[in-house]
C-alpha positions as CSV (number, residue, x, y, z in Angstrom):
1,M,11.9,10.1,8.8
2,R,12.5,12.1,5.9
3,T,11.2,15.5,5.4
4,L,9.4,16.4,2.3
5,D,10.3,19.2,-0.1
6,S,7.4,20.0,-2.1
7,T,9.5,21.0,-5.2
8,T,11.1,17.3,-5.3
9,S,8.9,14.9,-3.6
10,L,6.0,12.9,-5.2
11,R,2.5,12.6,-4.1
12,I,1.2,9.5,-5.5
13,A,-2.6,8.3,-5.3
14,V,-3.4,4.6,-4.5
15,Q,-6.8,3.3,-4.1
16,K,-7.5,3.2,-0.4
17,S,-9.3,-0.4,-0.4
18,G,-10.2,-2.7,-3.3
19,R,-9.0,-5.2,-5.7
20,L,-5.7,-2.8,-6.8
21,T,-4.8,-1.9,-3.0
22,D,-2.7,-4.9,-1.9
23,K,-1.0,-5.5,-5.3
24,T,-0.2,-1.9,-5.6
25,L,1.3,-1.7,-2.2
26,T,3.2,-4.9,-2.7
27,L,5.0,-3.6,-5.8
28,L,5.7,-0.3,-4.0
29,E,7.2,-2.3,-1.3
30,G,9.1,-4.5,-3.9
31,I,10.9,-1.8,-5.4
32,G,12.1,-0.6,-1.8
33,L,9.7,2.1,-0.5
34,K,9.0,1.6,2.9
35,F,5.7,3.0,4.5
36,D,4.4,2.8,8.2
37,D,0.8,2.5,9.3
38,Y,-0.7,3.0,5.7
39,K,-3.7,1.1,6.9
40,R,-4.8,3.7,9.4
41,S,-3.9,7.2,7.4
42,L,-5.0,8.7,4.4
43,L,-1.7,10.5,3.6
44,V,1.3,8.5,4.2
45,K,5.2,9.5,4.4
46,C,7.6,7.1,2.6
47,L,10.6,6.4,5.1
48,N,13.3,6.1,2.6
49,F,12.1,8.0,-0.7
50,D,10.8,11.5,-1.2
51,V,7.3,9.9,-1.6
52,E,3.9,10.2,0.0
53,L,0.8,8.2,-0.7
54,L,-2.5,9.5,-0.5
55,L,-4.9,6.8,0.1
56,I,-8.3,7.7,-1.7
57,R,-11.5,6.2,-3.7
58,D,-10.1,4.8,-7.1
59,D,-13.0,6.8,-9.0
60,D,-11.4,10.0,-7.5
61,I,-7.8,9.1,-8.4
62,P,-7.7,10.5,-12.3
63,E,-9.3,13.8,-11.0
64,Y,-6.7,14.2,-8.4
65,V,-3.8,13.5,-11.0
66,E,-5.6,15.8,-13.5
67,D,-5.6,18.5,-11.2
68,G,-1.9,18.0,-9.9
69,V,-3.1,17.2,-6.5
70,C,-1.1,14.3,-7.0
71,D,2.0,13.8,-9.4
72,L,1.1,10.0,-10.2
73,G,-1.8,7.5,-9.7
74,F,-2.2,3.9,-9.7
75,V,-5.7,3.2,-11.0
76,G,-7.6,1.0,-13.5
77,A,-7.5,1.6,-17.0
78,N,-11.4,1.6,-16.9
79,V,-11.7,4.4,-14.5
80,V,-9.3,6.7,-16.4
81,A,-11.2,5.9,-19.7
82,E,-14.6,6.3,-18.0
83,D,-13.6,9.9,-16.7
84,E,-11.7,10.8,-20.1
85,A,-9.1,12.0,-17.6
86,D,-6.4,14.5,-18.9
87,V,-3.6,12.5,-17.7
88,T,-0.6,10.8,-19.3
89,I,-0.6,6.9,-19.2
90,I,2.8,5.9,-18.3
91,R,2.6,2.1,-18.6
92,G,0.2,-0.7,-17.8
93,L,1.3,-2.7,-14.9
94,N,-0.2,-6.2,-15.7
95,Y,-2.2,-6.7,-12.6
96,G,-5.9,-5.9,-12.0
97,V,-6.7,-7.2,-15.2
98,C,-10.2,-7.5,-16.4
99,R,-12.6,-6.4,-19.1
100,L,-15.6,-4.3,-19.3
101,S,-18.4,-6.6,-21.1
102,L,-22.1,-6.5,-22.1
103,A,-23.9,-9.4,-20.4
104,A,-27.7,-10.7,-20.5
105,P,-29.9,-13.2,-19.3
106,K,-29.2,-16.6,-21.0
107,E,-32.6,-17.2,-22.1
108,D,-32.5,-13.8,-24.3
109,K,-30.0,-15.1,-26.6
110,L,-28.4,-11.7,-27.3
111,K,-25.3,-12.5,-29.4
112,S,-24.0,-9.1,-31.2
113,A,-24.3,-5.5,-30.5
114,A,-27.3,-5.1,-32.8
115,D,-29.2,-7.3,-30.6
116,F,-28.8,-4.6,-27.9
117,A,-30.8,-1.9,-29.9
118,G,-33.5,-0.2,-27.8
119,K,-32.5,-2.5,-24.7
120,R,-32.0,-0.8,-21.1
121,I,-28.6,-1.4,-19.9
122,A,-27.3,-1.2,-16.4
123,T,-23.8,0.0,-15.8
124,S,-21.7,1.8,-13.5
125,Y,-19.5,3.0,-16.8
126,P,-22.1,5.0,-18.6
127,G,-19.7,7.0,-20.6
128,I,-17.4,3.8,-21.9
129,T,-21.0,2.0,-22.7
130,K,-22.4,5.1,-24.5
131,R,-19.1,5.6,-26.5
132,Y,-19.4,1.9,-27.6
133,F,-22.8,2.0,-28.6
134,D,-22.6,5.5,-30.5
135,S,-19.4,4.2,-32.5
136,K,-21.8,1.4,-34.1
137,N,-24.7,4.0,-34.2
138,I,-27.0,1.7,-32.0
139,N,-29.6,3.4,-29.6
140,V,-29.6,1.9,-26.1
141,D,-31.1,3.5,-23.0
142,I,-28.6,3.6,-20.4
143,V,-29.4,2.9,-16.7
144,T,-26.8,4.3,-14.4
145,L,-26.1,2.4,-11.3
146,S,-23.3,2.7,-8.5
147,G,-23.2,-1.1,-7.5
148,S,-25.1,-4.4,-7.7
149,V,-25.3,-4.1,-11.4
150,E,-25.3,-7.9,-11.9
151,I,-28.9,-8.1,-10.5
152,A,-30.5,-5.3,-12.3
153,P,-32.0,-7.7,-15.0
154,R,-33.6,-9.7,-12.0
155,L,-35.0,-6.6,-10.3
156,E,-36.4,-6.0,-13.8
157,I,-34.4,-2.4,-13.6
158,A,-32.7,-3.6,-17.0
159,D,-32.5,-5.8,-19.8
160,A,-28.9,-6.2,-19.8
161,I,-25.7,-5.1,-18.2
162,C,-22.4,-3.9,-18.7
163,D,-19.7,-4.5,-16.3
164,L,-16.4,-5.6,-15.1
165,V,-15.8,-9.1,-15.6
166,S,-12.7,-11.3,-14.2
167,T,-13.6,-14.9,-14.0
168,G,-17.2,-14.6,-15.1
169,G,-18.5,-16.3,-11.7
170,T,-20.5,-13.5,-10.6
171,L,-22.3,-13.3,-14.3
172,K,-23.1,-17.1,-14.0
173,A,-24.4,-16.9,-10.3
174,N,-27.0,-14.2,-11.4
175,G,-28.1,-16.1,-14.4
176,L,-26.3,-14.0,-17.1
177,E,-24.1,-14.8,-20.1
178,E,-21.3,-12.8,-21.1
179,V,-21.9,-11.4,-25.0
180,I,-19.4,-8.7,-26.0
181,N,-16.1,-7.7,-24.6
182,I,-16.0,-3.9,-25.2
183,F,-12.9,-2.7,-23.0
184,D,-9.8,-4.6,-21.5
185,S,-8.6,-2.8,-18.4
186,E,-5.5,-3.2,-16.2
187,T,-4.0,-1.3,-13.6
188,Q,-2.0,1.8,-15.1
189,L,0.3,4.3,-13.5
190,V,-0.6,7.7,-14.8
191,K,1.2,11.0,-14.4
192,T,-0.2,14.5,-14.4
193,N,0.0,17.1,-17.3
194,K,0.6,19.7,-15.1
195,P,4.1,21.0,-15.0
196,L,6.7,19.1,-12.5
197,S,9.9,20.4,-11.3
198,P,13.3,18.7,-12.5
199,G,13.4,17.0,-9.0
200,K,9.8,15.4,-9.3
201,E,10.8,14.3,-13.0
202,N,14.1,12.8,-11.8
203,L,12.1,10.9,-9.0
204,I,9.7,9.5,-11.3
205,E,12.4,8.0,-14.0
206,R,13.9,6.2,-10.7
207,I,10.6,4.9,-10.0
208,L,10.1,3.6,-13.5
209,Q,13.4,2.1,-13.6
210,R,12.7,0.1,-10.4
211,I,9.4,-0.7,-11.5
212,E,10.8,-2.1,-14.8
213,G,13.2,-4.3,-13.0
214,Y,10.7,-5.5,-10.6
215,Q,8.4,-6.6,-12.8
216,K,10.9,-8.2,-15.4
217,A,12.5,-10.3,-12.6
218,A,9.1,-11.5,-11.7
219,K,8.9,-13.0,-15.1
220,S,12.3,-14.3,-15.0
221,K,14.2,-17.0,-13.0
222,Y,18.0,-17.5,-12.4
223,I,19.2,-20.9,-13.2
224,L,22.3,-22.7,-12.4
225,M,23.3,-26.2,-14.0
226,N,26.3,-28.2,-14.1
227,A,27.3,-29.9,-17.9
228,P,30.2,-31.0,-19.6
229,Q,32.6,-28.6,-21.6
230,E,31.5,-30.1,-25.2
231,A,27.9,-29.5,-24.1
232,V,28.2,-25.9,-23.5
233,S,27.4,-24.7,-27.2
234,K,24.4,-26.9,-27.7
235,I,23.2,-25.6,-24.1
236,K,23.6,-22.0,-25.4
237,E,21.5,-22.6,-28.2
238,I,18.7,-24.0,-26.1
239,L,18.7,-21.4,-23.3
240,P,16.2,-18.8,-24.0
241,S,18.5,-16.3,-22.0
242,L,18.2,-12.6,-21.9
243,K,22.0,-12.5,-22.5
244,S,24.7,-14.8,-23.2
245,P,25.1,-17.5,-20.1
246,T,27.9,-17.1,-17.6
247,V,30.1,-20.3,-17.9
248,M,32.6,-21.3,-15.2
249,P,35.1,-24.3,-14.7
250,L,34.6,-26.6,-12.2
251,A,36.9,-28.8,-10.0
252,D,36.2,-31.9,-12.1
253,N,38.1,-31.8,-15.4
254,G,35.8,-31.0,-18.4
255,M,33.0,-30.0,-16.3
256,V,31.5,-26.3,-16.0
257,A,29.0,-24.4,-14.3
258,I,26.5,-22.6,-16.4
259,H,24.5,-19.6,-15.0
260,A,21.6,-17.7,-17.0
261,V,18.4,-15.6,-16.6
262,V,15.7,-17.0,-18.4
263,P,12.0,-16.2,-18.8
264,L,9.8,-18.2,-16.3
265,S,7.5,-19.0,-19.1
266,T,9.8,-21.1,-21.1
267,F,12.0,-22.6,-18.7
268,W,9.9,-25.8,-18.3
269,D,9.6,-26.1,-22.1
270,V,13.4,-26.3,-22.2
271,M,14.4,-28.2,-19.0
272,E,14.1,-31.7,-20.4
273,Q,16.2,-30.5,-23.6
274,L,18.9,-29.1,-21.3
275,K,18.8,-32.7,-19.5
276,A,19.1,-34.2,-22.8
277,A,22.1,-32.0,-23.7
278,G,24.1,-33.1,-20.9
279,A,23.0,-30.6,-17.9
280,T,22.6,-32.0,-14.5
281,G,22.0,-30.4,-11.3
282,I,19.6,-27.7,-12.7
283,V,18.6,-25.2,-10.0
284,M,16.1,-22.4,-10.4
285,L,16.2,-19.5,-8.1
286,P,13.9,-16.4,-7.8
287,I,15.0,-12.8,-8.8
288,E,14.1,-10.2,-6.6
289,S,15.0,-7.1,-9.2
290,M,16.9,-6.6,-12.3
291,I,18.3,-3.6,-13.6
292,A,19.4,-3.7,-17.3
C-alpha cells in the first residue's frame, strides 16, 4: 500500500451511503482506482493512486470541501446549492439526476407559482425554496423537515411540499401532483477553493482526464464490419464516427474491414443504412475508456 504524502495526495469526500454512493465508487473503480474495505471504514486509502476517500454524510460534503478538509467531493448539485457552498464546481457527472419540484395534493389544483402564495410548504431544502419564491416576490411559509416530506400534507403539517423527484412514483403514492420544477440536479465533482500544492493540482488533472475518458467510453461503442472497397466512401458518410474510421484490406479481393468508434445513441439509427450500403458482419463492442 502506498504511503500518502499530505502535499501531493488527495482526499476526496464521497457519500457514505445513499443514492450516489454505488455509482460514485463504480466511477472511481472504472478510472482505475482500487480500494479495500470501503464499506467498513470512514477513511479509505487507495491502493494504487495517491488518494484517500472520506466517507461521510452527503450534507456534510460541501462544508468539508469548502473548509479544505477534503480537496474534492462527489455530491449532488442540490446539496451544493442549498448550502451555497464556497467551492468550485469542476463538472457535472450525468448520474444521480433528479429535480427539486413543488408538489401539492391533486384536489387543490395548484398550477402556477402564484397559486402557492400564502401556503405552507414543507421541504428539506428551505434555502433553494425560499430563493425561488423570493425571486418571484411571492410570500410563502416554509416548514423545514429533515425527512418524510411527502406525507406532510396528509398530516396537515403543510399545504404543499418541495422535494426531490426522480420518477414521481413517491408523489403519486401520497396523492401528490408535481406542479413546478424549480431546480435540476445531478452529481457534481467539486473542488476546494483553498490553495493546493502543485502535486495535488497535477493529480486532479489526471483524475479529470480519466473521468472524461471513462464517461466518453460509456457513451460510445467500437464497431467492426466488412464491406466492398467501393462502398467505403458511402459508409464513411453514414458513420457518425468520432474520427475517420480505420480501413484495412481483407484476404478476399475487393473487401475491406472497417473499424470505428461511434456514439451509442446513433448506432441503431445508422445500422440499417450501413447494411444497405454493403456492410456485413457488423459487430459492436464495449469500450472501457478513451483518451483523446
